[in-house]
N, CA and C of each residue as an Amber inpcrd file, in Angstrom:
protein
   675
 -34.0750000 -36.6960000 -95.4370000 -32.8820000 -36.3170000 -96.1970000
 -33.1190000 -36.3370000 -97.7120000 -34.2390000 -36.9120000 -98.1590000
 -34.4900000 -37.0340000 -99.5970000 -34.4970000 -35.6940000-100.3220000
 -35.1490000 -34.6360000 -99.7650000 -35.1370000 -33.3470000-100.4750000
 -33.7310000 -32.7970000-100.6900000 -32.7640000 -33.2460000 -99.9090000
 -31.3770000 -32.8010000-100.0630000 -30.5930000 -33.7140000-100.9980000
 -31.3090000 -34.6290000-101.6760000 -30.6730000 -35.6090000-102.5480000
 -29.7400000 -36.5250000-101.7640000 -30.1080000 -36.7940000-100.5140000
 -29.2950000 -37.6680000 -99.6660000 -30.1420000 -38.8320000 -99.1480000
 -30.9360000 -39.3980000-100.0270000 -31.7560000 -40.5390000 -99.6420000
 -30.9730000 -41.8390000 -99.7160000 -31.6920000 -42.9470000 -99.8360000
 -31.0340000 -44.2430000 -99.9400000 -31.8160000 -45.1370000-100.8850000
 -31.1750000 -46.2240000-101.3130000 -31.7830000 -47.1750000-102.2320000
 -32.0580000 -48.4790000-101.4960000 -33.2060000 -49.0830000-101.7930000
 -33.5120000 -50.4120000-101.2950000 -33.2200000 -51.4080000-102.4040000
 -32.3930000 -52.3880000-102.1120000 -32.0050000 -53.3920000-103.0960000
 -32.3450000 -54.7700000-102.5360000 -33.2140000 -55.4960000-103.2240000
 -33.5610000 -56.8490000-102.7760000 -32.3270000 -57.7340000-102.8480000
 -32.2390000 -58.6680000-101.8990000 -31.1010000 -59.5770000-101.8810000
 -31.5320000 -60.9630000-101.4320000 -30.7350000 -61.9440000-101.7800000
 -30.9860000 -63.3130000-101.3330000 -30.7390000 -63.3780000 -99.8370000
 -31.6440000 -63.9920000 -99.0490000 -31.4300000 -64.0610000 -97.5950000
 -30.2050000 -64.8810000 -97.1980000 -29.6540000 -65.6500000 -98.1610000
 -28.4300000 -66.4170000 -97.8960000 -27.1740000 -65.6750000 -98.3620000
 -27.3380000 -64.4060000 -98.7190000 -26.2290000 -63.5330000 -99.1430000
 -25.5390000 -64.0350000-100.4090000 -26.2720000 -64.7370000-101.2720000
 -25.6700000 -65.2390000-102.5150000 -25.5810000 -64.1640000-103.5910000
 -26.5850000 -63.2900000-103.6700000 -26.6320000 -62.3170000-104.7600000
 -27.5420000 -61.1590000-104.4030000 -27.3670000 -60.0560000-105.1280000
 -28.2740000 -58.9160000-105.0760000 -29.1120000 -58.9180000-106.3480000
 -30.3550000 -58.5030000-106.2280000 -31.2000000 -58.2930000-107.3990000
 -30.9510000 -56.8650000-107.8710000 -29.8730000 -56.7330000-108.6180000
 -29.2630000 -55.4210000-108.8720000 -28.7050000 -55.4070000-110.2950000
 -28.9190000 -54.3070000-110.9960000 -28.4450000 -54.1200000-112.3620000
 -28.8810000 -55.2690000-113.2660000 -27.9530000 -56.1060000-113.7190000
 -28.3110000 -57.1430000-114.6830000 -29.2170000 -58.2210000-114.0900000
 -29.2750000 -58.2960000-112.7410000 -30.1230000 -59.3020000-112.0980000
 -31.3900000 -58.7040000-111.4850000 -31.6840000 -57.4580000-111.8160000
 -32.7680000 -56.7450000-111.1400000 -34.1350000 -57.3730000-111.3580000
 -34.3550000 -58.0580000-112.4860000 -35.6760000 -58.6080000-112.8010000
 -35.8260000 -60.0700000-112.4020000 -34.8000000 -60.6820000-111.8600000
 -34.8760000 -62.1020000-111.5110000 -35.7700000 -62.3140000-110.2960000
 -36.3460000 -63.5000000-110.1900000 -37.2810000 -63.7950000-109.0960000
 -36.7880000 -64.8970000-108.1670000 -35.6320000 -65.4860000-108.4870000
 -35.0400000 -66.4600000-107.5690000 -33.5300000 -66.4260000-107.6900000
 -32.8590000 -66.8780000-106.6250000 -31.3990000 -66.8090000-106.5500000
 -30.7770000 -67.7720000-107.5480000 -29.7770000 -67.3080000-108.3130000
 -29.1210000 -68.1490000-109.3050000 -28.1550000 -69.1380000-108.6570000
 -27.8420000 -68.9560000-107.3570000 -26.9000000 -69.8430000-106.6770000
 -27.6120000 -70.9150000-105.8580000 -28.5250000 -70.4780000-104.9770000
 -29.1850000 -71.4430000-104.0830000 -30.6380000 -71.7200000-104.4550000
 -31.1950000 -70.9480000-105.3830000 -32.5660000 -71.1830000-105.8240000
 -33.6340000 -70.6390000-104.8950000 -33.2420000 -69.8930000-103.8590000
 -34.2160000 -69.3370000-102.9160000 -35.0690000 -68.2790000-103.6090000
 -36.3610000 -68.2940000-103.3130000 -37.2650000 -67.3180000-103.9200000
 -36.9260000 -65.9040000-103.4590000 -37.1060000 -64.9560000-104.3660000
 -36.8680000 -63.5500000-104.0320000 -37.9670000 -63.0050000-103.1220000
 -39.2080000 -63.4120000-103.3970000 -40.3530000 -62.8330000-102.6950000
 -41.0070000 -63.8360000-101.7410000 -41.5840000 -63.3220000-100.6920000
 -42.3550000 -64.1340000 -99.7610000 -43.6830000 -64.5260000-100.4210000
 -44.2490000 -65.6550000-100.0070000 -45.5610000 -66.0370000-100.5620000
 -46.6070000 -64.9710000-100.2530000 -47.4820000 -64.7310000-101.2090000
 -48.5290000 -63.7310000-101.0040000 -49.5630000 -64.2430000-100.0140000
 -50.0230000 -63.3280000 -99.1830000 -51.0870000 -63.6580000 -98.2360000
 -52.2550000 -62.7170000 -98.4850000 -53.4720000 -63.2570000 -98.4330000
 -54.6490000 -62.4200000 -98.6610000 -54.7280000 -61.9610000-100.1020000
 -55.3000000 -60.7920000-100.2990000 -55.5190000 -60.2640000-101.6420000
 -54.4900000 -59.2130000-102.0570000 -53.5140000 -59.0050000-101.2080000
 -52.5130000 -57.9910000-101.5310000 -51.7270000 -58.3360000-102.7820000
 -51.4730000 -57.3430000-103.6110000 -50.7460000 -57.5390000-104.8540000
 -49.2690000 -57.1640000-104.7250000 -48.9040000 -56.5410000-103.6130000
 -47.5210000 -56.1020000-103.4420000 -46.6260000 -57.2860000-103.1170000
 -45.5530000 -57.4210000-103.8800000 -44.5760000 -58.4740000-103.6170000
 -43.5870000 -57.9770000-102.5710000 -43.3440000 -58.7910000-101.5560000
 -42.4530000 -58.4240000-100.4590000 -41.2200000 -59.3220000-100.5090000
 -40.0490000 -58.7110000-100.6270000 -38.8050000 -59.4760000-100.6960000
 -38.4440000 -60.0430000 -99.3230000 -37.7570000 -61.1730000 -99.3200000
 -37.3120000 -61.7740000 -98.0640000 -36.2990000 -60.8800000 -97.3520000
 -35.4430000 -60.2340000 -98.1190000 -34.3840000 -59.4230000 -97.5100000
 -34.0950000 -58.2240000 -98.3830000 -33.7960000 -57.0880000 -97.7230000
 -33.4700000 -55.8580000 -98.4460000 -32.1880000 -55.2490000 -97.8960000
 -31.3340000 -54.8450000 -98.8160000 -30.1250000 -54.0980000 -98.4800000
 -30.4330000 -52.6170000 -98.6160000 -29.9430000 -51.8110000 -97.6680000
 -30.0830000 -50.3450000 -97.7850000 -28.7370000 -49.7680000 -98.1910000
 -28.7460000 -49.0340000 -99.3220000 -27.5110000 -48.4320000 -99.8030000
 -27.6690000 -46.9200000 -99.8960000 -26.7280000 -46.1940000 -99.3010000
 -26.7260000 -44.7320000 -99.2750000 -25.6350000 -44.2510000-100.2310000
 -25.9790000 -43.7730000-101.4290000 -24.9500000 -43.3390000-102.3930000
 -23.9770000 -42.3400000-101.7620000 -22.7050000 -42.5980000-101.9530000
 -21.6840000 -41.8200000-101.2580000 -21.3000000 -40.5480000-102.0000000
 -21.4580000 -40.5210000-103.3430000 -21.0120000 -39.3660000-104.1310000
 -21.6600000 -38.0510000-103.6930000 -23.0030000 -37.9570000-103.5900000
 -23.5920000 -36.6690000-103.1730000 -23.1920000 -36.2650000-101.7640000
 -22.9130000 -37.2270000-100.9100000 -22.5090000 -36.9000000 -99.5340000
 -21.1040000 -36.3110000 -99.5050000 -20.2130000 -36.8610000-100.3240000
 -18.8630000 -36.3100000-100.4050000 -18.8580000 -34.9440000-101.0710000
 -19.7070000 -34.7670000-102.0810000 -19.7740000 -33.4660000-102.7630000
 -20.2500000 -32.3730000-101.8170000 -21.0940000 -32.7180000-100.8610000
 -21.6060000 -31.7200000 -99.9090000 -20.4990000 -31.1170000 -99.0610000
 -19.3940000 -31.8310000 -98.8950000 -18.2910000 -31.2960000 -98.0990000
 -17.7130000 -30.0200000 -98.7140000 -17.8810000 -29.8480000-100.0210000
 -17.3540000 -28.6610000-100.6990000 -18.4000000 -27.5590000-100.8300000
 -19.5990000 -27.7960000-100.2900000 -20.6470000 -26.7830000-100.3810000
 -20.6640000 -25.8460000 -99.1790000 -19.8860000 -26.1690000 -98.1560000
 -19.7440000 -25.3010000 -96.9950000 -18.3630000 -24.6640000 -97.0220000
 -18.2570000 -23.3260000 -96.9180000 -16.9270000 -22.6870000 -96.9560000
 -15.9800000 -23.2350000 -95.9020000 -16.5190000 -23.5780000 -94.7420000
 -15.6570000 -24.0660000 -93.6570000 -15.0710000 -25.4380000 -93.9800000
 -15.9180000 -26.3840000 -94.3760000 -15.4120000 -27.7350000 -94.6470000
 -14.6070000 -27.7710000 -95.9490000 -14.9980000 -26.9740000 -96.9410000
 -14.2580000 -26.9520000 -98.2030000 -12.8120000 -26.5160000 -97.9750000
 -12.6160000 -25.5730000 -97.0820000 -11.2650000 -25.0970000 -96.7690000
 -10.4280000 -26.2000000 -96.1290000 -11.0440000 -26.9900000 -95.2660000
 -10.3060000 -28.0350000 -94.5600000 -10.0520000 -29.2740000 -95.4230000
 -10.7050000 -29.3900000 -96.5730000 -10.5220000 -30.5740000 -97.4060000
  -9.1310000 -30.6520000 -98.0390000  -8.3700000 -29.5690000 -97.9970000
  -6.9940000 -29.5880000 -98.5050000  -5.9800000 -29.4840000 -97.3690000
  -6.4350000 -29.6780000 -96.1400000  -5.5590000 -29.5540000 -94.9770000
  -4.3770000 -30.5090000 -95.0540000  -4.6100000 -31.7150000 -95.5450000
  -3.5620000 -32.7450000 -95.5530000  -2.3520000 -32.3350000 -96.3720000
  -2.5570000 -31.4730000 -97.3790000  -1.4370000 -31.0260000 -98.1960000
  -0.7510000 -29.7970000 -97.5950000  -1.5350000 -28.9230000 -96.9900000
  -0.9640000 -27.7060000 -96.3890000  -0.2450000 -28.0030000 -95.0760000
  -0.6180000 -29.0930000 -94.4170000  -0.0360000 -29.4640000 -93.1240000
   1.4400000 -29.8280000 -93.2860000   2.2800000 -29.3080000 -92.4030000
   3.7160000 -29.5950000 -92.4320000   4.0440000 -30.6600000 -91.3860000
   4.5520000 -31.7780000 -91.8520000   4.8360000 -32.8890000 -90.9430000
   6.0660000 -32.5930000 -90.0950000   6.0930000 -33.2570000 -88.9510000
   7.2590000 -33.1970000 -88.0700000   7.9210000 -34.5650000 -88.1250000
   9.2020000 -34.6030000 -88.4750000   9.9020000 -35.8790000 -88.6370000
   9.7850000 -36.7330000 -87.3770000   9.4070000 -37.9770000 -87.5800000
   9.3400000 -38.9220000 -86.4720000   8.0760000 -38.8400000 -85.6510000
   7.1530000 -37.9400000 -85.9990000   5.9170000 -37.7820000 -85.2330000
   4.7360000 -38.1360000 -86.1300000   3.9070000 -39.0620000 -85.6340000
   2.7200000 -39.4920000 -86.3840000   1.5120000 -38.7510000 -85.8300000
   1.0420000 -37.7580000 -86.5770000  -0.0810000 -36.9320000 -86.1490000
  -1.3450000 -37.2580000 -86.9270000  -1.1570000 -37.6270000 -88.1880000
  -2.2810000 -37.7990000 -89.1150000  -1.9040000 -38.9150000 -90.0940000
  -2.8750000 -39.6170000 -90.6930000  -2.5290000 -40.6460000 -91.6750000
  -1.6320000 -40.1500000 -92.8100000  -1.6550000 -38.8450000 -93.1080000
  -0.7840000 -38.3200000 -94.1650000   0.6910000 -38.4020000 -93.7830000
   0.9950000 -38.6480000 -92.4890000   2.3780000 -38.8390000 -92.0520000
   2.8900000 -40.2450000 -92.3530000   2.0030000 -41.1550000 -92.7230000
   2.3720000 -42.5690000 -92.8450000   3.1350000 -42.8460000 -94.1360000
   3.8860000 -43.9550000 -94.1240000   4.6200000 -44.3780000 -95.3110000
   3.6550000 -44.7740000 -96.4220000   2.5270000 -45.3690000 -96.0420000
   1.5430000 -45.8020000 -97.0440000   1.0180000 -44.6060000 -97.8420000
   0.7100000 -43.5310000 -97.1480000   0.1930000 -42.3170000 -97.8100000
   1.2430000 -41.7480000 -98.7640000   2.4850000 -41.6420000 -98.2680000
   3.5610000 -41.0710000 -99.0880000   3.8960000 -41.9610000-100.2810000
   3.8340000 -43.2830000-100.0640000   4.0850000 -44.2210000-101.1570000
   2.9990000 -44.0930000-102.2210000   1.7500000 -43.9490000-101.7790000
   0.6470000 -43.7840000-102.7280000   0.8430000 -42.5140000-103.5580000
   1.2780000 -41.4300000-102.9140000   1.5260000 -40.1750000-103.6350000
   2.5820000 -40.3530000-104.7290000   3.6170000 -41.1440000-104.4310000
   4.6910000 -41.3260000-105.4080000   4.2690000 -42.2400000-106.5540000
   3.4090000 -43.2150000-106.2500000   2.9630000 -44.1580000-107.2800000
   1.8690000 -43.5410000-108.1490000   1.0160000 -42.6920000-107.5440000
  -0.0960000 -42.0580000-108.2650000   0.0330000 -40.5340000-108.2200000
   1.0540000 -39.9710000-108.8610000   1.2790000 -38.5200000-108.7710000
   0.1380000 -37.6980000-109.3670000  -0.5480000 -38.2370000-110.3970000
  -1.6630000 -37.4900000-111.0030000  -2.8270000 -37.3540000-110.0300000
  -2.9650000 -38.3300000-109.1170000  -4.0290000 -38.2600000-108.1120000
  -3.6600000 -37.2590000-107.0160000  -2.4450000 -37.3320000-106.5200000
  -2.0210000 -36.4560000-105.4240000  -1.8240000 -35.0150000-105.8810000
  -1.7190000 -34.7740000-107.2050000  -1.5490000 -33.4040000-107.7010000
  -2.7630000 -32.5370000-107.4010000  -3.9450000 -33.1490000-107.3150000
  -5.1590000 -32.4200000-106.9560000  -5.4330000 -32.6710000-105.4800000
  -5.1770000 -31.6740000-104.6350000  -5.2730000 -31.8480000-103.1820000
  -6.7000000 -32.0910000-102.7170000  -7.6940000 -31.7920000-103.5820000
  -9.0850000 -31.9950000-103.2000000  -9.5730000 -33.4210000-103.4580000
  -8.7640000 -34.2270000-104.1500000  -9.1100000 -35.6360000-104.2720000
  -9.1380000 -36.2760000-102.8870000 -10.0700000 -37.1800000-102.6690000
 -10.3380000 -37.6560000-101.3030000  -9.7410000 -39.0300000-101.0260000
  -9.1720000 -39.1600000 -99.8320000  -8.6760000 -40.4520000 -99.3290000
  -9.6860000 -40.9290000 -98.2840000 -10.1600000 -42.1530000 -98.4690000
 -11.2280000 -42.6730000 -97.6150000 -10.7630000 -43.8760000 -96.8110000
 -11.4090000 -44.0520000 -95.6660000 -11.2520000 -45.2570000 -94.8730000
 -12.6090000 -45.9230000 -94.7060000 -12.6280000 -47.2550000 -94.7080000
 -13.8750000 -48.0080000 -94.5660000 -13.8660000 -48.7830000 -93.2630000
 -14.9600000 -48.6760000 -92.5280000 -15.0820000 -49.3610000 -91.2400000
 -16.3760000 -50.1640000 -91.2260000 -16.3190000 -51.4080000 -90.7730000
 -17.5270000 -52.2070000 -90.6400000 -17.3820000 -53.2050000 -89.4980000
 -18.4990000 -53.5470000 -88.9080000 -18.5540000 -54.5740000 -87.8620000
 -20.0150000 -54.9040000 -87.6270000 -20.2730000 -56.1000000 -87.1510000
 -21.6420000 -56.5050000 -86.8570000 -21.9950000 -56.2380000 -85.4100000
 -23.2740000 -55.9580000 -85.1500000 -23.7210000 -55.7610000 -83.7710000
 -25.1600000 -56.2340000 -83.6350000 -25.5360000 -56.5140000 -82.4080000
 -26.8890000 -56.9780000 -82.1180000 -27.7780000 -55.7770000 -81.8400000
 -28.7540000 -55.5650000 -82.7130000 -29.6540000 -54.4160000 -82.5720000
 -30.4160000 -54.4320000 -81.2650000 -30.6910000 -55.6300000 -80.7620000
 -31.6050000 -55.7590000 -79.6280000 -30.9000000 -55.8920000 -78.2920000
 -29.5480000 -55.8330000 -78.3080000 -28.7660000 -55.8730000 -77.0630000
 -29.1380000 -57.0780000 -76.2110000 -29.3880000 -58.1620000 -76.8620000
 -29.7940000 -59.3580000 -76.1290000 -29.1750000 -60.5720000 -76.7950000
 -28.5500000 -61.4330000 -75.9890000 -27.9770000 -62.6600000 -76.5170000
 -29.0260000 -63.7610000 -76.6110000 -30.2120000 -63.4780000 -76.0540000
 -31.3040000 -64.4440000 -76.1380000 -31.8100000 -64.5410000 -77.5700000
 -31.8310000 -63.4000000 -78.2710000 -32.2680000 -63.3600000 -79.6650000
 -31.0970000 -62.8730000 -80.5190000 -30.1910000 -63.7730000 -80.9170000
 -29.0180000 -63.3530000 -81.7080000 -29.4280000 -62.6630000 -82.9990000
 -28.7750000 -61.5430000 -83.2800000 -29.0630000 -60.7850000 -84.4930000
 -27.7980000 -60.0230000 -84.8620000 -27.4120000 -60.0770000 -86.1260000
 -26.1780000 -59.4390000 -86.5580000 -26.4550000 -58.4860000 -87.7120000
 -26.4540000 -57.1900000 -87.4440000 -26.6280000 -56.1490000 -88.4580000
 -25.2630000 -55.5100000 -88.7150000 -24.9610000 -55.2930000 -89.9990000
 -23.6360000 -54.7810000 -90.3680000 -23.7390000 -53.4210000 -91.0530000
 -23.4120000 -52.3310000 -90.3590000 -23.2890000 -51.0280000 -91.0320000
 -21.8920000 -50.8990000 -91.6510000 -21.8170000 -50.2420000 -92.7990000
 -20.5350000 -49.9770000 -93.4600000 -20.3660000 -48.4590000 -93.5290000
 -19.3080000 -47.9580000 -92.8980000 -19.1130000 -46.5170000 -92.7250000
 -17.8360000 -46.0740000 -93.4140000 -17.8980000 -44.9250000 -94.0900000
 -16.7210000 -44.3310000 -94.7270000 -16.3600000 -43.0380000 -94.0100000
 -15.0670000 -42.8070000 -93.8500000 -14.6000000 -41.5550000 -93.2660000
 -13.5720000 -40.9210000 -94.1940000 -13.4640000 -39.5970000 -94.1560000
 -12.6170000 -38.8330000 -95.0900000 -11.3470000 -38.3960000 -94.3700000
 -10.1880000 -38.8220000 -94.8980000  -8.9140000 -38.5200000 -94.2510000
  -8.2730000 -37.2220000 -94.7340000  -8.9200000 -36.5120000 -95.6480000
  -8.3900000 -35.2010000 -96.0390000  -8.4340000 -34.2200000 -94.8780000
  -9.3650000 -34.4210000 -93.9770000  -9.6270000 -33.4740000 -92.8950000
  -8.5880000 -33.5660000 -91.7830000  -8.4630000 -32.5320000 -90.9560000
  -7.5300000 -32.5570000 -89.8220000  -7.8990000 -33.6510000 -88.8270000
  -6.9670000 -34.0380000 -87.9490000  -7.2340000 -35.1150000 -86.9860000
  -8.4550000 -34.8570000 -86.1150000  -8.6990000 -33.6100000 -85.7680000
  -9.8310000 -33.3070000 -84.8980000 -11.1780000 -33.3680000 -85.5810000
 -11.1750000 -33.5360000 -86.9190000 -12.4290000 -33.5420000 -87.6680000
 -12.7340000 -34.8820000 -88.3290000 -11.7070000 -35.5960000 -88.8110000
 -11.9740000 -36.7550000 -89.6710000 -12.6570000 -37.8970000 -88.9400000
 -12.6080000 -37.9180000 -87.6080000 -13.2920000 -38.9770000 -86.8650000
 -14.5200000 -38.4770000 -86.1150000 -14.9910000 -37.2820000 -86.4500000
 -16.2270000 -36.7910000 -85.8500000 -17.4280000 -37.3730000 -86.5770000
 -18.5330000 -37.5340000 -85.8620000 -19.6960000 -38.2250000 -86.4120000
 -20.2080000 -37.6020000 -87.7070000 -20.1700000 -36.2610000 -87.7980000
 -20.7280000 -35.6180000 -88.9880000 -19.8980000 -35.8720000 -90.2430000
 -18.6760000 -36.3800000 -90.0910000 -17.8310000 -36.6690000 -91.2470000
 -17.6250000 -38.1700000 -91.4390000 -18.4550000 -38.9690000 -90.7820000
 -18.4410000 -40.4170000 -90.9750000 -19.7490000 -40.7850000 -91.6640000
 -19.6580000 -41.2970000 -92.8730000 -20.8270000 -41.4790000 -93.7240000
 -21.2560000 -42.9400000 -93.7690000 -22.4900000 -43.1850000 -93.3710000
 -23.0720000 -44.5120000 -93.4850000 -23.3410000 -44.7830000 -94.9610000
 -22.7600000 -45.8540000 -95.5000000 -22.9300000 -46.1580000 -96.9240000
 -23.8270000 -47.3610000 -97.1680000 -23.7920000 -48.3330000 -96.2710000
 -24.5430000 -49.5640000 -96.4820000 -25.0230000 -50.1000000 -95.1410000
 -26.2470000 -50.6280000 -95.1260000 -26.7480000 -51.3670000 -93.9680000
 -27.0730000 -52.7720000 -94.4370000 -26.2900000 -53.7460000 -93.9600000
 -26.4960000 -55.1470000 -94.3140000 -27.3650000 -55.7630000 -93.2310000
 -28.5810000 -56.1850000 -93.5620000 -29.5010000 -56.6690000 -92.5360000
 -29.1110000 -58.0430000 -92.0030000 -29.6800000 -58.4190000 -90.8550000
 -29.4890000 -59.7260000 -90.2520000 -30.5900000 -60.6870000 -90.6630000
 -30.8520000 -61.6880000 -89.8340000 -30.2880000 -61.8680000 -88.5000000
 -28.9060000 -62.5090000 -88.4760000 -28.4160000 -62.9850000 -89.6370000
 -27.1300000 -63.6740000 -89.6680000 -26.0510000 -62.7800000 -90.2480000
 -24.8120000 -63.1080000 -89.9280000 -23.6730000 -62.3900000 -90.4960000
 -23.5000000 -62.7890000 -91.9630000 -23.1220000 -61.8450000 -92.8350000
 -22.9040000 -62.2050000 -94.2400000 -21.6910000 -63.0850000 -94.4570000
 -20.7730000 -63.1430000 -93.4760000 -19.5840000 -63.9670000 -93.6280000
 -18.7360000 -63.5250000 -94.8040000 -18.1340000 -64.5090000 -95.4760000
 -17.2630000 -64.1770000 -96.6140000 -18.0420000 -63.6640000 -97.8200000
 -19.3690000 -63.7540000 -97.7790000 -20.1900000 -63.2110000 -98.8650000
 -20.4520000 -61.7170000 -98.6970000 -19.7300000 -61.0760000 -97.7850000
 -19.9450000 -59.6420000 -97.5740000 -19.6440000 -58.8540000 -98.8540000
 -18.7860000 -59.3990000 -99.7300000 -18.4790000 -58.6980000-100.9850000
 -19.7140000 -58.5710000-101.8700000 -20.6420000 -59.5420000-101.7600000
 -21.9050000 -59.4470000-102.5090000 -22.6680000 -58.2020000-102.0710000
 -22.7080000 -57.9840000-100.7550000 -23.4430000 -56.8420000-100.2040000
 -22.7440000 -55.5170000-100.4960000 -21.4470000 -55.5620000-100.6950000
 -20.6800000 -54.3350000-100.9210000 -20.6300000 -53.9340000-102.3960000
 -21.2580000 -54.7160000-103.2650000 -21.1260000 -54.4330000-104.6980000
 -21.5580000 -53.0170000-105.0810000 -22.7080000 -52.4940000-104.6160000
 -23.0580000 -51.1120000-105.0000000 -21.9970000 -50.1000000-104.5980000
 -21.4250000 -50.2670000-103.3910000 -20.3770000 -49.3570000-102.9390000
 -19.1190000 -49.5150000-103.7740000 -18.7390000 -50.7640000-104.0690000
 -17.5470000 -51.0150000-104.8790000 -17.7060000 -50.3850000-106.2630000
 -18.8980000 -50.5510000-106.8490000 -19.1460000 -49.9640000-108.1680000
 -19.0110000 -48.4430000-108.1370000 -19.5500000 -47.8320000-107.0780000
 -19.4990000 -46.3710000-107.0000000 -18.0780000 -45.8790000-106.7410000
 -17.3390000 -46.5770000-105.8850000 -15.9500000 -46.1920000-105.6300000
 -15.0960000 -46.3530000-106.8880000 -15.3610000 -47.4130000-107.6540000
 -14.6230000 -47.6170000-108.9030000 -14.9150000 -46.4870000-109.8950000
 -16.1650000 -46.0460000-109.9230000 -16.5420000 -44.9370000-110.8000000
 -15.8630000 -43.6400000-110.3550000 -15.8290000 -43.4010000-109.0490000
 -15.1880000 -42.1930000-108.5280000 -13.6800000 -42.2140000-108.7580000
 -13.0890000 -43.4000000-108.7720000 -11.6440000 -43.5090000-109.0130000
 -11.3160000 -43.2760000-110.4830000 -12.0980000 -43.8670000-111.3730000
 -11.7630000 -43.8210000-112.7990000 -12.2360000 -42.5410000-113.4910000
 -13.4800000 -42.1390000-113.2020000 -14.0570000 -40.9930000-113.9140000
 -14.2220000 -39.7540000-113.0440000 -14.3180000 -39.9450000-111.7200000
 -14.5210000 -38.8220000-110.8200000 -15.9390000 -38.2890000-110.8780000
 -16.1770000 -37.2150000-110.1710000 -17.5020000 -36.5790000-110.1300000
 -17.3180000 -35.0690000-110.1820000 -18.0950000 -34.4300000-111.0470000
 -18.0270000 -32.9700000-111.1570000 -18.5920000 -32.3500000-109.8810000
 -17.7970000 -31.5350000-109.2130000 -18.1400000 -30.9980000-107.8970000
 -17.8800000 -29.4970000-107.8630000 -18.7440000 -28.7790000-107.1720000
 -18.5620000 -27.3230000-107.0340000 -17.8810000 -27.0270000-105.7110000
 -16.7640000 -26.3230000-105.7770000 -16.0120000 -25.9230000-104.5890000
 -16.3730000 -24.4710000-104.2650000 -17.1400000 -24.2840000-103.1950000
 -17.6150000 -22.9370000-102.8670000 -16.4840000 -22.0400000-102.3870000
 -15.4200000 -22.6090000-101.8360000 -14.3180000 -21.7830000-101.3440000
 -13.5120000 -21.1650000-102.4890000 -13.4840000 -21.8190000-103.6380000
 -12.7490000 -21.3030000-104.7980000 -13.6790000 -20.8350000-105.9170000
 -14.9920000 -21.0220000-105.6920000 -16.0010000 -20.5960000-106.6720000
 -15.7360000 -21.2120000-108.0510000 -15.5260000 -22.5310000-108.0650000
 -15.2440000 -23.2080000-109.3280000 -15.6670000 -24.6680000-109.2590000
 -15.9460000 -25.2340000-110.4380000 -16.1900000 -26.6690000-110.5490000
 -14.8630000 -27.3880000-110.7520000 -14.7850000 -28.5930000-110.2470000
 -13.6000000 -29.4150000-110.4790000 -14.0180000 -30.8800000-110.4690000
 -13.1500000 -31.7330000-110.9860000 -13.4240000 -33.1650000-111.0310000
 -12.7310000 -33.8220000-109.8530000 -13.5200000 -34.2670000-108.8870000
 -12.9370000 -34.9050000-107.7120000 -12.9260000 -36.4130000-107.8880000
 -11.8390000 -37.0140000-107.4430000 -11.7110000 -38.4710000-107.4620000
 -11.4820000 -38.9540000-106.0380000 -11.7550000 -40.2260000-105.7970000
 -11.6060000 -40.7940000-104.4670000 -10.8460000 -42.1110000-104.5360000
 -10.1300000 -42.4140000-103.4780000  -9.4950000 -43.7180000-103.3440000
  -9.7240000 -44.2430000-101.9360000  -9.8610000 -45.5560000-101.8260000
 -10.0150000 -46.1930000-100.5170000  -8.6300000 -46.5880000-100.0290000
  -8.1690000 -45.9080000 -98.9730000  -6.8110000 -46.1310000 -98.4820000
  -6.7210000 -47.3100000 -97.5220000  -7.6790000 -47.3890000 -96.5830000
  -7.5960000 -48.4100000 -95.5390000  -8.9760000 -48.9170000 -95.1470000
  -8.9830000 -50.0850000 -94.5070000 -10.1780000 -50.5500000 -93.7980000
  -9.8400000 -50.6220000 -92.3170000 -10.8570000 -50.3820000 -91.4920000
 -10.6880000 -50.3920000 -90.0360000 -11.6550000 -51.4250000 -89.4790000
 -11.1480000 -52.4770000 -88.8730000 -12.0210000 -53.5410000 -88.3850000
 -11.2590000 -54.4590000 -87.4360000 -11.9960000 -55.2930000 -86.7260000
 -11.3360000 -56.2980000 -85.8960000 -10.9380000 -57.4840000 -86.7880000
 -10.2740000 -58.4830000 -86.2090000  -9.7480000 -59.5500000 -87.0340000
 -10.8090000 -60.4180000 -87.6970000 -11.9300000 -60.7670000 -87.0290000
 -12.9710000 -61.5170000 -87.7490000 -13.5090000 -60.7670000 -88.9620000
 -13.7670000 -59.4630000 -88.8080000 -14.2610000 -58.6580000 -89.9440000
 -13.1700000 -58.4990000 -91.0030000 -11.9080000 -58.4250000 -90.5610000
 -10.7870000 -58.3370000 -91.5060000 -10.7260000 -59.5780000 -92.3910000
 -10.9520000 -60.7500000 -91.7750000 -10.9890000 -61.9860000 -92.5450000
 -12.1140000 -61.9970000 -93.5520000 -13.2860000 -61.4690000 -93.1530000
 -14.4210000 -61.4230000 -94.0620000 -14.1510000 -60.4830000 -95.2460000
 -13.6200000 -59.2930000 -94.9660000 -13.3530000 -58.3220000 -96.0260000
 -12.2460000 -58.8090000 -96.9630000 -11.3860000 -59.7020000 -96.4560000
 -10.3030000 -60.2540000 -97.2790000 -10.7510000 -61.5000000 -98.0250000
 -12.0210000 -61.9040000 -97.8630000 -12.5450000 -63.0690000 -98.5750000
 -12.1110000 -64.3900000 -97.9560000
């Protein structure tokens, strides 16, 4: 996916989920909270430093911009505004009180129908399908609610943003692992991203907001700190 500008970043992290070696902490060699070393001891004559743990982060902005590069998907990105609701019938998240309340509170955001409403889903699972060797890997997935009901939950419109490695669950420190995503979402909310809409043959500034999270109660507790 790299030639399509859809690669990912490797970010070293403390194996105890205390911190990421990211931005202002990128050059540090030990955790500022627990003191754990960033790198494993060198073996042999190898000069390459190997981190104890790595986070994989998939930047979400280029993936969202790609939705406007196909005439078919670009047309459906404004479906939520063109769709006419039926009173008392819940067909799509745009029928909800939360969506309508957000529109009234943030009219400048809802005025541009191409601005994106996102949902975040995460949960841990055992990669090895075995309880003999417990392992908890946490993927963080974003889905776009601008699309019609038959599209917004299809695999091709669910974007993997972060892979939090195991073998242990990050627990309440999951916010440490989510920092790159939080930073990017904050940037998309405040400044937006210049995007080309092939259906209208024009550039526009798209912004995004995170409307909901989807998770079970243990993960809900973790995401709530």
